[in-house]
Steps between C-alpha positions, in 0.01 A plus 500: 500500500727799534350832402709777350506830685392829342852594392555175313161531328573859399844405366350215297230727354762761410708232329200378298423862403857531374458186289174631353665833413781313328246296303328824394829645377594185307151433361482446126132590454285781642255245645779323686627836626154600625460167680838542671409856605181373663701247702755768584222715646353205692832409659570868566180529703585177683842639594354828624603720208227734386477682170500879530329723249729767366331838466770666290532239224813349654758598752397520863183353645247717678538520874214385719334761714558446870 
């Protein structure tokens, strides 16, 4: 059995996150949209993307202290 390397796994997870985001945009009900957002977050974590909290209500994210 051939195993995918880290780059292929990350690319696949990013692709699935993209599909989940598209499902959230095209969702016809709020429940369907919430379900798609959950999957979007799951695939985002799997691909290495982390959600930043915005301290100013939008715009730029806070910088981490070194």
